[in-house]
C-alpha positions in Angstrom: 87.4 103.7 84.5 89.6 106.3 86.9 93.2 105.7 87.2 93.0 104.7 90.9 90.3 102.8 93.4 90.1 102.7 97.0 89.2 99.2 98.2 89.4 99.4 102.4 90.5 102.6 104.0 91.8 102.0 107.5 89.3 104.0 110.6 92.3 104.9 112.7 94.7 106.8 110.0 94.6 108.0 106.3 95.8 104.6 105.3 93.8 102.9 102.2 94.6 100.2 99.9 93.6 100.8 96.7 94.4 99.9 92.9 96.3 101.7 90.4 95.3 101.1 86.5 97.6 101.4 84.1 98.4 100.1 80.3 100.1 97.6 81.8 98.2 96.5 84.3 97.3 97.1 87.9 99.4 97.9 90.7 97.9 96.5 94.1 98.7 99.9 96.7 100.3 100.6 99.2 102.9 99.6 96.8 107.1 100.0 97.2 108.7 100.4 93.6 112.2 99.5 93.0 114.6 101.3 91.2 115.1 100.2 87.5 117.2 103.8 86.8 119.1 102.7 84.0 116.5 99.7 82.9 117.6 96.9 85.0 117.0 96.6 88.4 120.9 96.0 89.6 121.4 92.1 89.8 118.0 91.0 89.0 116.3 89.6 85.7 112.9 91.1 85.4 111.3 87.9 86.2 113.3 87.8 89.2 111.8 90.9 90.0 107.9 89.9 89.5 108.5 86.7 91.1 108.6 88.3 94.1 105.2 90.1 93.7 106.4 93.8 92.1 103.8 95.2 89.4 106.0 98.5 88.8 109.3 99.7 88.6 111.0 102.9 88.3 113.2 103.7 85.0 115.0 107.2 85.3 114.7 109.5 82.8 117.7 111.7 83.3 120.1 108.5 82.9 118.3 106.7 80.2 118.6 110.7 78.2 122.1 110.3 78.5 122.8 106.9 78.0 121.4 104.7 75.9 119.3 107.5 74.4 115.3 107.8 74.2 115.6 107.5 70.4 117.6 104.2 70.2 114.9 102.8 73.3 111.8 103.6 70.9 113.3 102.4 67.8 113.7 98.9 70.1 110.3 99.1 70.8 110.1 101.1 74.5 111.6 100.6 77.6 109.3 97.6 78.5 110.9 95.6 75.7 114.1 96.9 75.9 114.6 95.9 79.4 112.3 92.7 79.0 109.6 94.0 81.9 105.9 93.5 80.7 104.3 95.2 84.1 104.1 98.8 84.9 106.9 101.4 84.3 106.9 104.6 86.6 109.8 107.3 85.2 111.3 109.8 87.1 111.3 113.2 85.2 115.1 113.9 86.0 114.7 116.8 88.3 116.2 115.1 91.0 119.2 114.4 89.0 119.5 118.0 88.3 119.6 118.6 92.4 121.9 115.6 93.2 124.8 117.2 90.4 124.5 120.3 92.5 124.5 119.0 95.8 124.8 115.3 95.8 122.7 112.9 98.1 120.4 114.3 100.2 122.6 113.7 102.9 125.2 115.6 101.6 122.9 118.5 100.9 121.7 118.2 104.6 125.0 117.8 106.2 126.7 120.8 103.9 128.8 118.3 101.7 128.6 120.5 98.3 128.2 118.3 95.3 128.8 115.2 96.7 132.2 115.5 94.5 130.5 116.6 91.3 130.8 120.4 91.6 130.3 122.4 88.7 127.8 120.0 86.7 125.0 122.2 86.5 125.9 125.3 84.4 122.9 127.1 84.9 119.2 126.7 85.9 117.0 128.5 83.8 113.5 129.4 83.0 113.8 127.4 79.9 115.5 124.6 81.5 118.8 123.3 82.8 122.1 123.2 81.0 124.4 120.3 82.8 127.5 118.6 82.1 126.8 114.7 81.5 128.7 112.5 83.6 129.2 110.3 80.6 131.3 112.5 78.6 131.8 115.6 79.9 130.0 117.5 77.0 127.7 119.9 77.7 123.8 118.8 77.5 120.4 120.9 77.9 117.3 119.2 79.9 113.9 120.9 80.0 110.1 120.4 80.7 109.4 119.7 77.0 113.0 117.2 76.6 111.7 115.5 79.3 108.0 114.6 78.2 109.4 113.8 74.9 112.0 111.1 76.5 109.5 109.8 78.8 107.1 109.2 75.8 109.9 107.4 73.9 110.3 105.4 77.0 106.8 104.5 76.8 106.0 105.1 80.4 102.6 103.9 82.2 103.5 106.7 84.9 104.8 110.1 83.6 106.2 112.4 86.3 106.6 116.1 85.9 109.6 117.9 85.8 110.3 120.5 88.6 113.1 121.6 90.3 114.1 119.3 93.5 114.6 122.5 96.0 117.5 121.6 98.5 117.5 122.2 102.2 119.9 124.4 102.8 118.2 127.8 100.7 116.4 130.7 102.2 112.4 130.3 102.2 112.5 133.0 99.1 114.9 130.7 97.0 112.1 127.9 98.3 109.1 130.2 97.1 110.7 131.0 93.8 111.9 127.7 92.9 108.6 125.9 93.9 106.6 128.9 91.2 109.3 127.6 88.7 108.1 124.2 89.3 104.6 125.1 88.4 105.5 127.4 85.1 107.2 123.9 84.3 104.2 121.9 85.3 102.3 123.6 83.0 104.7 123.3 80.2 104.7 119.8 80.6 100.7 119.4 80.5 100.9 121.9 77.2 103.2 119.6 75.8 101.2 116.3 76.5 98.1 117.8 75.2 99.9 118.2 71.9 101.2 114.4 72.2 98.7 112.3 73.9 100.2 108.5 74.2 97.7 107.5 77.4 99.7 107.3 80.0 99.0 108.6 83.3 100.7 112.1 84.6 101.9 112.6 87.9 102.6 116.1 89.1 105.2 116.9 91.5 104.7 118.9 95.2 107.6 121.3 95.9 107.7 124.1 98.6 110.5 122.6 100.9 109.4 122.4 104.9 107.2 125.3 104.8 103.8 124.2 105.2 102.4 127.2 102.9 104.6 126.4 100.3 103.5 122.9 100.3 99.5 124.0 100.9 100.0 126.3 97.7 102.0 123.4 95.7 99.1 120.8 96.3 97.2 123.5 95.1 98.7 123.9 91.9 99.2 120.5 90.8 95.6 119.6 91.8 94.2 122.7 89.2 96.5 121.4 86.8 94.3 118.4 86.9 97.5 115.6 87.1 96.1 112.0 87.2 98.2 111.5 90.3 100.6 113.6 92.8 103.7 113.0 93.8 105.6 114.5 96.8 109.2 115.3 96.1 112.0 118.4 97.2 113.1 118.7 100.9 111.1 116.9 103.5 113.8 118.0 106.3 116.8 117.1 108.4 115.6 114.1 110.6 112.5 111.7 110.5 110.5 113.6 112.6 110.1 117.0 110.3 110.1 114.6 107.2 107.0 112.9 108.5 105.3 116.0 109.2 106.1 117.9 105.9 104.3 114.6 104.7 101.3 114.9 106.7 100.8 118.5 105.5 100.8 117.4 101.7 98.9 114.5 102.4 96.3 116.3 104.6 96.0 118.6 101.9 95.0 115.9 99.4 93.0 114.0 101.4 90.4 116.9 101.7 90.9 118.0 98.0 91.3 115.1 96.4 90.7 112.0 98.2 90.5 110.0 94.4 94.1 111.1 93.3 97.2 108.9 93.9 100.0 109.8 96.1 103.5 109.3 95.5 106.3 109.7 98.0 109.2 110.7 95.9 112.6 108.7 97.5 111.6 107.3 100.5 111.6 103.9 101.7 113.4 103.0 104.9 111.5 100.4 106.8 110.0 102.6 109.4 108.9 105.7 106.9 107.0 103.0 104.8 105.0 102.2 107.9 104.3 105.8 108.7 103.7 106.8 105.3 101.3 104.3 105.2 99.6 105.4 108.1 99.7 109.1 106.6 97.8 108.1 103.5 100.6 107.6 101.1 99.9 105.0 98.0 103.2 104.1 96.8 107.0 104.5 97.2 110.4 104.3 95.8 114.1 104.3 97.1 117.5 103.2 96.3 117.7 101.8 99.6 117.1 97.8 99.8 118.9 97.6 96.5 122.1 100.1 97.6 122.6 98.1 100.8 122.9 94.7 98.9 125.3 96.2 96.8 126.9 97.2 100.4 126.6 93.8 101.8 124.0 95.0 103.9 121.1 92.9 104.3 117.6 93.8 106.0 116.5 92.3 108.9 113.7 92.8 112.1 115.5 94.5 114.1 114.6 98.4 114.5 117.2 98.8 116.8 120.1 98.6 114.1 117.5 100.3 111.4 116.6 97.2 110.1 120.0 96.6 109.1 122.8 93.7 109.4 125.9 94.6 107.6 127.4 91.5 107.0 131.2 92.7 106.7 131.6 92.5 110.1 133.4 90.4 112.0 130.6 89.0 113.8 129.0 86.9 111.7 132.3 84.9 110.7 130.8 81.9 112.0 127.0 82.1 112.5 125.1 79.5 111.2 121.7 81.2 111.4 120.1 82.6 108.4 119.6 85.7 107.6 115.9 85.8 108.7 114.3 82.8 109.9 111.1 82.0 107.4 112.8 84.1 104.6 111.4 82.5 101.3 114.4 84.4 99.8 117.0 81.9 98.0 119.5 82.7 100.3 117.2 81.8 103.6 115.4 79.3 102.2 118.7 77.8 100.9 119.8 77.2 103.7 122.8 79.7 103.3 124.4 81.0 106.8 125.2 84.0 108.0 128.9 83.0 107.9 128.7 81.9 104.0 127.2 85.3 103.1 129.8 87.4 105.5 132.6 85.5 103.5 130.7 86.6 100.2 130.4 90.2 101.2 133.6 90.7 102.8 135.3 89.3 99.7 133.3 91.5 97.8 131.7 88.9 95.5 128.9 89.6 92.9 126.9 86.3 94.4 126.6 88.6 97.6 125.2 91.5 95.7 122.5 89.2 93.9 121.6 87.0 97.1 121.1 90.2 99.3 119.3 92.0 96.1 117.0 89.6 96.4 116.2 89.1 100.2 116.2 92.8 100.8 113.5 93.1 98.2 111.6 90.3 99.6 111.8 91.7 102.7 110.4 94.9 102.1 107.6 93.1 99.6 106.4 90.9 102.9 106.3 94.6 104.3 104.0 96.1 102.2 101.9 92.7 101.5 101.4 92.9 105.1 100.8 96.5 105.9 98.0 96.0 102.8 96.0 93.3 103.9 96.5 94.3 107.3 93.8 97.5 105.9 91.8 95.4 104.3 91.3 93.1 107.4 90.8 96.6 109.5 93.9 95.7 111.4 96.4 98.0 110.7 97.3 99.5 113.7 97.9 95.8 115.2 100.7 95.0 111.8 102.1 98.5 112.3 102.8 98.3 116.2 104.1 94.4 115.3 106.3 95.3 112.4 107.9 98.5 114.5 108.6 96.5 117.2 110.5 94.0 114.9 108.1 91.4 114.4 109.3 89.3 111.3 106.9 90.1 108.2 104.2 87.8 107.6 105.8 86.1 104.5 103.1 83.6 103.5 99.9 86.4 103.5 98.5 86.2 100.7 
């Protein structure tokens, strides 16, 4: 059976609905992948995440490598058993964390805020791998393609990502080209290691190349030539949304032309408008910290594109408002009759209950958006669904 099969396509775009088969069950696409970076979707139990309809989560190799360590997780039965999640798991390779140690968040790097306050964490990026200082104890550590593959095998990942160098935005083209070539050499080393240690997991190569179309095309060619089960699009995607969408379009166009049967994952992207556009461009899955991170900062997702789908509950405007976050939302906060005033009270006071309720709400919202897009593709009405959601329509929570 192929790893990915297409169920329906949209005649007006590259959007498609499909099924990704893994050792721990099938994943319906297009899909959003919540982050369980440190073996936990923060604030939620695994059964709560599953109850929202999610069929796959993302664990982070870099963080789990540092604590508690791949060896311990392997002894305790692998990541699925360790965190109590029996559905699919994809693991990031650690390449993006190397980037963030040196440059901070993507926004930090684009805006020139060097290192996000963590300058010096990277000691050297060399051909063999990366030497860095652990954020846990300050000790010197080393990670390479082979170590990343070994740790992901210890974790028991269903979908393994290649170790790559995530190229920054504020660098010259020559640096981006050299970095992308190194990523391709590291890809071959990852595949060589896997050939000696087969485990039945799926393997995705990562397309780099920054904001240069020819480098992106060359990277797509290299990943496909390596025979990867799927393709992830990573690295710097540009300064603004229009440029990001353009870069994703370049990659997706080449992937559709050269290997339409391979699944496509977009790394680190999850804003509501980006999910809609990404689906139209032919992306099958996305991961992002956005919904859970916003929840921990007291921000709810609501159908309001003018406010970037955000409602900041710590603002005094919500202090006496009796309405729910989103009418018709089945999350515990909305369906349970909790008012914006009460959630404002919790969030402005830093109550843990606020983070828990808002995480459930935000993941419910994103799941509903993805479900509506997926079912609209099957029904042949993606254009109408995308237009409605972009205009601030409430996602159709009851679709099945």
